[in-house]
C-alpha positions in Angstrom: 22.6 27.4 -8.8 25.5 25.6 -7.2 23.8 22.2 -7.0 22.8 22.2 -10.7 26.3 23.2 -11.7 27.8 20.3 -9.6 25.4 17.8 -11.1 26.4 18.9 -14.6 30.1 18.0 -13.9 31.7 15.1 -15.6 31.8 11.9 -13.5 28.7 12.5 -11.4 27.1 9.1 -10.8 23.5 8.4 -11.8 22.5 7.6 -8.2 23.3 11.2 -7.2 20.8 12.8 -9.6 17.9 14.7 -8.2 14.5 13.1 -7.9 11.3 14.8 -9.1 7.6 14.3 -8.1 4.4 14.4 -10.0 2.0 16.1 -10.0 3.0 19.4 -8.7 0.7 20.9 -6.1 0.4 24.7 -5.9 -1.2 27.0 -3.3 -4.7 27.9 -4.7 -5.7 31.5 -4.6 -9.1 31.2 -2.8 -10.2 34.6 -4.0 -10.6 33.0 -7.4 -13.1 30.5 -6.1 -16.3 31.7 -4.3 -16.9 28.4 -2.4 -13.5 28.4 -0.8 -13.5 32.1 0.0 -17.0 31.9 1.6 -15.9 28.9 3.6 -12.9 30.6 5.2 -14.6 34.0 5.4 -17.4 32.5 7.5 -14.8 31.4 10.0 -13.1 34.8 10.0 -14.5 35.7 13.5 -11.6 38.0 14.4 -11.0 39.5 11.0 -7.4 38.1 11.0 -8.0 34.9 8.9 -5.8 35.9 6.1 -3.0 37.4 8.1 0.2 35.3 8.0 0.6 34.9 11.8 0.6 31.9 14.1 -0.5 34.1 17.0 -4.1 34.3 16.0 -6.5 31.3 16.0 -8.1 32.0 12.7 -4.9 32.8 10.8 -3.3 29.6 12.3 -6.3 27.6 11.1 -5.9 29.1 7.6 -2.2 28.2 7.6 -3.0 24.6 8.6 -5.8 24.3 6.0 -4.2 25.6 2.8 -5.9 24.8 -0.4 -3.5 22.8 -2.6 -4.4 22.3 -6.3 -2.7 19.8 -8.5 -1.1 21.3 -11.6 -2.9 19.9 -14.5 -4.0 20.9 -18.0 -7.3 19.9 -19.4 -7.6 17.7 -22.4 -10.1 19.8 -24.4 -11.4 16.8 -26.4 -12.0 15.0 -23.2 -13.8 17.9 -21.7 -16.0 18.2 -24.8 -16.8 14.5 -24.5 -18.1 15.0 -21.0 -20.2 18.0 -22.0 -21.7 16.1 -24.9 -22.7 13.2 -22.8 -20.4 10.6 -24.5 -20.9 7.2 -23.0 -18.4 6.1 -20.3 -18.7 4.0 -17.2 -16.2 5.3 -14.7 -14.4 8.7 -14.0 -11.3 9.6 -12.1 -9.6 12.8 -11.2 -7.2 14.4 -8.7 -9.2 16.5 -6.3 -8.1 19.9 -4.9 -7.0 19.3 -1.3 -7.0 21.1 2.1 -3.7 20.3 3.6 -1.8 21.2 6.8 1.6 21.0 5.0 3.1 20.6 1.5 1.9 17.5 -0.3 4.7 15.0 -1.0 5.0 11.6 -2.6 4.5 8.3 -0.8 5.7 5.0 -2.1 5.2 1.5 -0.7 3.2 2.7 2.3 0.1 1.0 3.7 -3.3 2.5 4.0 -6.6 1.6 5.7 -10.0 3.2 6.0 -11.8 3.8 9.3 -15.1 5.6 8.9 -14.5 8.3 6.2 -10.8 8.6 7.0 -7.9 7.0 5.2 -4.8 6.4 7.4 -1.5 6.0 5.6 1.6 4.9 7.5 5.2 4.4 6.5 6.7 4.1 3.0 9.2 6.4 1.3 9.1 9.9 0.1 11.2 12.3 -2.0 12.9 15.3 -0.4 11.8 18.6 -1.8 14.1 20.6 -4.0 15.6 22.7 -1.2 16.3 19.6 0.9 18.0 17.8 -2.0 20.2 20.8 -2.7 21.2 21.1 1.0 22.0 17.4 1.3 24.0 17.4 -1.9 26.0 20.4 -0.5 26.6 18.5 2.8 27.8 15.4 1.0 30.2 17.2 -1.3 31.8 19.7 1.1 29.8 22.6 -0.4 30.2 21.1 -3.9 34.0 21.0 -3.8 34.4 17.2 -3.6 35.4 15.5 -6.9 32.3 13.4 -7.9 34.6 10.5 -8.8 35.4 10.1 -5.1 31.7 9.4 -4.2 30.8 5.8 -3.8 27.4 4.1 -3.2 27.2 0.8 -1.4 24.0 -1.1 -1.6 24.5 -4.8 -1.5 20.9 -6.1 -2.1 19.3 -8.0 -4.9 15.8 -6.6 -4.5 12.7 -8.6 -5.6 10.2 -7.2 -8.1 8.6 -4.7 -8.1 11.0 -2.8 -5.9 13.1 -0.3 -7.8 16.7 -0.1 -6.5 17.2 3.4 -8.0 14.7 4.9 -5.5 15.7 2.9 -2.4 19.4 3.7 -2.8 18.9 7.3 -3.7 20.3 9.8 -1.1 17.2 12.0 -1.8 14.6 9.3 -0.9 13.9 8.9 2.8 11.5 6.9 4.9 8.2 8.5 6.0 8.0 9.1 9.8 4.5 10.4 10.0 0.8 9.3 9.8 -1.1 10.9 7.0 -4.9 11.1 7.5 -7.1 11.8 4.5 -10.8 12.6 4.8 -12.8 11.2 1.9 -15.7 13.5 2.6 -13.9 16.8 2.8 -10.7 16.0 0.8 -8.6 17.2 3.8 -5.1 16.0 4.6 -3.6 16.0 8.1 -0.2 14.8 9.2 0.8 13.5 12.6 4.6 13.1 13.2 5.9 10.0 15.0 6.9 10.3 18.6 9.2 8.3 20.9 6.6 5.5 21.3 6.0 5.1 17.6 7.5 2.3 15.4 10.5 3.1 13.2 9.6 4.3 9.7 8.7 1.1 7.8 8.6 0.3 4.1 6.5 -2.4 2.6 4.8 -3.3 5.9 1.1 -4.4 5.9 -1.8 -3.0 7.9 -5.4 -4.0 8.6 -8.4 -2.8 10.6 -9.0 -4.7 13.8 -11.6 -2.5 15.4 -13.5 0.7 14.6 -10.6 2.7 16.0 -7.6 0.4 15.9 -5.2 -0.6 13.2 -2.8 -3.5 13.3 0.6 -3.2 11.5 3.3 -5.8 11.0 6.4 -6.5 9.0 8.3 -4.3 6.5 11.9 -3.1 6.6 13.8 -0.1 7.9 16.0 1.9 5.6 19.2 3.1 7.4 21.8 5.5 5.9 25.5 5.6 6.8 27.9 8.2 5.4 31.6 7.9 6.2 35.1 8.4 4.9 37.3 5.7 3.6 40.6 7.3 2.6 39.8 10.0 0.0 36.5 8.4 -0.8 33.1 9.4 0.7 31.0 6.3 1.1 27.3 6.5 1.0 25.8 3.3 2.3 22.1 2.3 2.6 21.1 -0.8 4.6 17.9 -2.7 4.9 16.9 -3.9 8.4 14.0 -6.3 8.6 11.4 -5.7 11.2 9.1 -8.3 12.9 7.5 -6.2 15.7 3.7 -6.0 15.7 2.1 -2.6 16.4 -1.4 -1.4 17.2 -2.5 2.2 16.5 -5.4 3.8 18.4 -6.6 6.4 15.9 -8.5 8.3 18.5 -5.5 8.9 20.7 -3.1 8.7 17.8 -0.9 6.5 19.9 1.0 3.3 19.0 1.0 0.3 21.2 3.9 -2.2 20.8 2.7 -5.7 21.3 4.5 -9.1 21.7 3.8 -11.9 19.3 3.5 -15.3 21.1 3.4 -18.4 19.1 0.9 -20.8 20.6 2.6 -23.4 22.9 1.3 -26.3 20.9 3.4 -25.3 17.9 6.1 -23.0 19.4 8.6 -25.9 19.7 8.2 -26.6 16.0 8.2 -23.1 14.6 10.4 -20.0 15.0 8.7 -17.3 17.0 8.4 -14.8 14.1 9.5 -14.6 10.5 10.4 -11.1 9.5 8.9 -10.3 6.1 7.9 -7.6 3.7 5.6 -7.4 0.7 3.2 -9.8 2.5 -0.5 -9.9 2.7 -2.5 -9.2 5.8 -6.3 -9.0 6.5 -8.5 -9.1 9.6 -12.0 -9.6 10.9 -12.6 -6.6 13.4 -13.4 -7.4 17.0 -16.9 -5.9 16.7 -17.7 -8.2 13.8 -16.4 -11.2 15.6 -18.6 -10.4 18.6 -21.5 -9.4 16.5 -22.0 -6.2 18.5 -22.1 -3.0 16.5 -20.0 -0.3 18.3 -20.4 3.3 17.3 -17.2 5.1 16.7 -16.1 7.5 19.4 -15.3 11.1 19.2 -12.2 12.4 21.0 -14.5 14.4 23.4 -16.3 11.3 24.4 -13.0 9.6 25.0 -11.7 12.5 27.2 -14.9 12.6 29.2 -14.7 9.0 30.1 -12.0 9.8 32.6 -10.2 6.7 31.4 -12.5 4.5 33.4 -12.0 1.0 32.2 -13.7 -2.2 33.1 -13.4 -5.8 32.2 -16.2 -7.0 30.0 -17.5 -10.1 28.3 -18.8 -8.0 25.4 -15.5 -8.5 23.6 -14.7 -12.0 24.7 -13.9 -13.1 21.2 -10.7 -11.6 19.8 -10.1 -9.9 16.5 -8.7 -12.3 14.1 -6.0 -11.5 11.6 -4.4 -13.5 8.8 -0.8 -13.0 7.6 0.5 -14.7 4.4 3.7 -14.8 2.3 6.0 -12.0 1.5 9.8 -12.0 1.2 12.3 -12.9 3.9 16.0 -11.9 3.9 18.8 -14.4 4.2 22.3 -14.0 5.6 23.6 -13.2 2.1 21.3 -10.2 1.7 19.2 -12.1 -0.9 15.5 -12.4 -0.6 13.3 -15.5 -0.7 9.6 -15.6 -1.2 7.5 -17.6 1.3 4.0 -18.9 1.4 3.1 -19.7 5.0 -0.2 -18.5 6.4 -0.7 -17.6 10.0 -3.7 -16.7 12.1 -3.3 -14.0 14.7 -5.7 -13.4 17.6 -5.8 -10.0 19.3 -7.8 -10.0 22.6 -9.4 -6.9 24.1 -7.9 -6.2 27.5 -10.5 -3.8 28.9 -13.6 -2.1 27.8 -14.4 1.4 29.1 -17.1 4.0 28.8 -18.6 4.7 25.4 -17.3 1.3 24.3 -13.7 2.5 24.0 -11.3 -0.3 24.7 -7.6 -1.3 24.6 -6.0 -4.5 23.3 -3.8 -6.8 25.3 -0.1 -6.4 25.1 0.3 -9.9 23.7 -1.1 -11.5 20.6 -1.3 -15.2 19.9 -0.4 -16.7 16.5 -0.3 -20.1 14.9 0.2 -21.4 11.4 -2.7 -22.6 9.3 -3.0 -25.3 6.6 -2.3 -29.0 6.2 1.4 -29.9 6.2 4.2 -31.7 8.0 7.1 -30.0 9.6 10.8 -30.8 8.8 13.6 -30.7 11.4 17.3 -31.2 11.2 19.3 -33.8 13.3 19.5 -31.3 16.1 15.7 -30.8 16.1 15.8 -27.4 14.6 13.1 -26.1 12.4 14.0 -26.3 8.7 10.7 -25.8 6.9 7.4 -27.5 6.1 6.2 -30.0 3.5 2.9 -29.1 1.9 0.4 -31.9 2.0 -2.3 -30.4 -0.2 -2.7 -27.8 -3.0 -0.8 -24.7 -2.0 0.0 -21.4 -3.7 3.6 -20.9 -4.7 5.7 -18.6 -2.5 5.1 -14.9 -3.4 5.2 -11.3 -2.4 3.5 -8.1 -3.5 0.2 -9.8 -4.1 -3.4 -9.2 -3.3 -4.9 -10.7 -0.2 -8.6 -10.0 0.6 -11.5 -11.4 2.6 -14.5 -12.7 0.8 -18.1 -13.1 2.1 -19.7 -15.4 4.7 -20.7 -14.8 8.3 -18.4 -15.1 11.3 -18.8 -17.6 14.0 -16.8 -19.1 16.8 -16.0 -22.7 16.1 -13.5 -25.4 17.0 -10.7 -26.0 14.6 -11.3 -28.7 12.0 -10.0 -32.2 12.6 -6.7 -32.9 10.9 -5.6 -29.3 10.7 -2.2 -28.1 12.0 -3.9 -25.5 14.2 -4.2 -26.3 17.9 -7.7 -27.5 18.8 -10.1 -25.8 21.1 -9.2 -27.9 24.1 -5.8 -26.3 24.2 -6.8 -22.7 23.2 -10.0 -20.9 22.9 -9.4 -20.7 19.2 -11.6 -18.7 16.9 -12.3 -19.0 13.3 -14.5 -17.5 10.6 -16.7 -18.9 7.9 -15.1 -16.7 5.3 -12.8 -17.4 2.5 -9.5 -15.5 1.8 -8.5 -14.8 -1.8 -4.9 -14.6 -3.0 -4.1 -13.1 -6.4 -1.0 -12.4 -8.4 2.4 -11.3 -7.0 6.0 -11.9 -7.8 8.1 -15.0 -7.0 11.6 -16.4 -7.6 12.0 -19.9 -8.9 15.4 -21.4 -9.8 16.9 -18.0 -9.6 14.5 -16.5 -12.1 11.8 -13.8 -11.4 8.2 -14.7 -12.3 5.1 -12.6 -12.2 2.0 -14.5 -11.2 -1.6 -14.2 -12.2 -3.2 -17.2 -10.4 -6.1 -17.0 -8.0 -6.5 -19.1 -4.9 -9.2 -19.3 -2.2 -8.4 -20.3 1.3 -11.2 -21.8 3.4 -10.5 -20.8 7.0 -12.6 -23.4 8.7 -11.2 -26.4 6.8 -7.7 -24.8 6.3 -7.5 -25.8 2.7 -6.4 -24.1 -0.5 -8.4 -24.3 -3.7 -7.0 -23.0 -7.1 -9.5 -21.0 -9.0 -9.6 -20.8 -12.8 -10.3 -17.4 -14.3 -11.9 -17.1 -17.7 -12.2 -14.5 -20.4 -14.1 -14.1 -23.7 -13.2 -10.7 -24.9 -13.8 -11.6 -28.5 -17.3 -12.9 -27.7 -16.0 -16.4 -28.3 -16.0 -19.4 -26.1 -14.5 -18.5 -22.7 -11.0 -19.8 -22.1 -8.9 -20.1 -19.0 -7.0 -16.9 -18.5 -4.7 -15.1 -16.0 -3.7 -11.5 -15.5 0.0 -11.6 -14.4 0.5 -8.6 -12.0 2.5 -7.6 -9.0 2.9 -4.4 -7.0 -0.7 -3.5 -7.9 -3.7 -2.3 -5.9 -6.6 -4.7 -5.5 -9.9 -3.9 -3.8 -13.3 -5.7 -3.6 -16.3 -3.8 -4.8 -19.4 -6.1 -4.5 -18.7 -9.1 -6.6 -15.8 -7.4 -8.5 -12.2 -7.5 -7.6 -10.7 -4.4 -9.2 -7.0 -4.4 -10.2 -5.3 -1.1 -10.7 -1.6 -0.4 -11.4 1.2 -2.9 -11.0 3.5 -4.4 -13.5 3.5 -7.6 -15.5 6.2 -9.5 -17.4 5.8 -7.2 -20.5 6.7 -4.0 -18.5 9.6 -5.8 -16.8 10.9 -7.4 -19.9 10.6 -10.9 -18.5 10.3 -13.9 -20.8 8.4 -17.0 -20.1 7.0 -20.0 -22.1 3.8 -18.4 -23.4 2.9 -21.4 -25.6 2.7 -23.8 -22.6 1.4 -21.3 -20.0 -2.1 -20.2 -19.2 -3.2 -17.3 -21.5 -2.2 -14.0 -20.1 -5.0 -11.5 -20.6 -2.4 -8.8 -19.9 -1.0 -9.3 -23.5 -4.5 -8.6 -24.9 -5.0 -5.6 -22.6 -1.8 -4.0 -24.0 -3.1 -4.5 -27.5 -6.5 -3.0 -26.8 -5.0 0.0 -25.0 -2.8 0.7 -28.0 -5.9 0.4 -30.3 -7.9 2.9 -28.2 -4.9 5.3 -28.4 -4.5 5.0 -32.2 -8.3 5.5 -32.7 -8.0 8.7 -30.5 -10.6 7.4 -28.2 -10.7 8.8 -24.7 -11.5 5.7 -22.8 -8.9 3.9 -20.8 -9.3 0.2 -20.1 -8.4 -1.9 -17.1 -9.4 -5.3 -15.7 -11.6 -6.6 -13.0 -12.4 -10.1 -11.8 -15.9 -11.2 -11.0 -15.6 -13.7 -8.1 -19.0 -15.2 -8.8 -18.7 -15.9 -12.5 -14.8 -16.2 -12.3 -14.6 -14.0 -15.4 -12.1 -11.4 -16.2 -13.9 -8.3 -17.6 -12.9 -4.9 -18.9 -13.6 -1.8 -17.0 -13.6 1.6 -18.9 -12.5 4.9 -17.3 -12.2 8.5 -18.5 -10.5 11.6 -17.1 -10.1 15.1 -18.5 -7.0 16.0 -16.5 -3.5 15.6 -17.8 -0.1 16.7 -16.5 3.2 17.6 -18.0 6.8 17.2 -16.8 10.3 17.8 -18.0 11.5 14.2 -18.6 8.7 12.6 -20.5 6.1 14.1 -22.7 2.4 14.4 -21.7 0.9 12.2 -19.0 -2.6 11.9 -17.7 -4.2 10.9 -14.5 -4.8 7.5 -16.2 -1.1 6.8 -16.1 -1.0 7.5 -12.4 -3.7 4.9 -11.9 -2.8 2.2 -14.4 1.0 2.5 -14.8 2.2 2.8 -11.2 3.5 0.5 -8.6 3.8 0.8 -4.8 0.6 2.8 -4.4 -2.1 2.0 -1.8 -5.8 1.9 -2.6 -8.9 1.9 -0.5 -12.7 1.8 -1.2 -15.2 4.2 0.4 -18.9 4.4 -0.5 -18.3 3.1 -4.0 -15.3 5.4 -4.6 -11.8 4.2 -4.8 -8.9 6.4 -3.6 -5.5 5.7 -5.1 -2.7 7.1 -3.0 0.9 7.7 -4.1 3.1 5.2 -5.8 5.7 5.4 -8.6 4.8 6.1 -12.2 6.7 3.1 -13.6 6.6 3.5 -17.4 8.1 6.8 -18.6 9.9 6.4 -21.9 12.6 9.1 -22.4 14.1 9.9 -25.8 16.8 7.3 -25.4 14.3 4.6 -24.8 15.2 4.1 -21.1 12.5 3.3 -18.7 12.5 5.4 -15.5 10.1 6.0 -12.6 8.6 9.1 -11.1 7.4 9.3 -7.5 3.8 10.3 -7.2 2.4 12.8 -4.7 -1.2 12.4 -6.0 -4.4 11.3 -4.4 -6.7 10.1 -7.2 -10.5 9.6 -6.7 -12.1 7.0 -8.9 -15.9 7.1 -9.1 -17.3 3.8 -10.3 -21.1 4.0 -10.9 -20.9 1.3 -13.5 -18.0 -1.1 -13.3 -18.1 -2.6 -16.8 -19.6 -2.0 -20.2 
């Protein structure tokens, strides 16, 4: 193969090496499985289901619903453990999927659930082998160009946990489609972007604002330029920050571009928007704010409504979103963590038949918290001075909503938010929780493990001590330093999966004078389980009521192999990956994509592998 021969030549730069994905998905022979064969055969009304033709409805359906099976081998000892009824609490596996196209990796995307569907937008993916070979041929004049004449330009100092090797690779590209996964039927569908869609965004954030609307904000675009400079061929990748808000109507599969308007009371003191990525974003849906349950529409109901819209007071209270932190980019292409928190109000414009509605084209935002604003001699905004406890600036952290009932109320006295006399402000009696993330202090990267609660009504931050007593001794204050992880709430438990800590990144800090990092103990216990040849795998969860860090044990019988490491299991996908997205549905967690971060090759080098997997985690019992 010409591409392989070229890559074997002397002087080929590391950034030009091909990327691989795990796990491999293969077309499943449905004749070997009665349930799949019967399913498709029952739909074979014209007898042409299994003909490879787009001209027939049944064969086209079969083509768009191909059964894709992850290539795994079973750990026999693990399988025997399941059969013998060995005690374990939680089980995870990669399900076989029905997909309308080849399954590919997704990294640093964002995902949300609506009903039983998981919507994933943006992120990065790896080109398939044929695309990589074709691109390599194009870049090298059909493999004739001396590899020493190839030059990469990528002038960015990326914050953790972003991996520069992936972002600057020619064979990694932004995702320009919406992926929809059905939790009930394990079906994947893909909807390509159109001219009214946002640009493909990486490290954006997304949240649910109604039963059929998603709100997306932030992230960055990844542009590629290829040009000649003398004899050299320059391959340059550029990051372009994005600060445009978007609303997706999942029934119409149509994006709506909206304008962010800072409330006039504070617009003279603050910039209109701060472009950011790796930030946190949550929302209280409009139905919950108005306390009126609205049944989800079907596309037929929407079509039959004849687009008849009417103004209505049913949705007079807007959906409320909260945006915090992330990284902003300076003029020197360096990134700075921030810790501001904003409230965003999204008003319903019109309500039509069957309770379908549209949002207004403008959203209103204003900062929260207690602070004073700094200005320069010319009156320009230069920053804020925090007046109370406040989390340190951070990105790639968890940001979740905790309990309490919503209510419309005036803003608290003494807060920075405009009061109800100047705007029909809305608030909620919920708390927001911030956990972990990465930051940069005095030029040094730190991984955080602290927990904070933000009271929306009083606009105040409270640091929360976490405790652990894994040795059945007196509980001591503990943290779990993590960034780039997935965090979801399941009842009283906040479940942490994946991510990296200071150990994985080789970062040093003063452990003697720092809060005990339970992550150090976690590594020891994982190694102990491995040496004892036990099949459990342990992770951590945080009980928000008791404020205790507790172990959660998982098992899986599926493993996978690849050519650059040795033998990896589904557990590694869940617990040793970054840049994945995770959602909770009916007590099951779905872990989508990411990068397998810890793969030790023979020379001891740590590399990453993009993940194409969707892992289902069943959690009947969270802890033992």
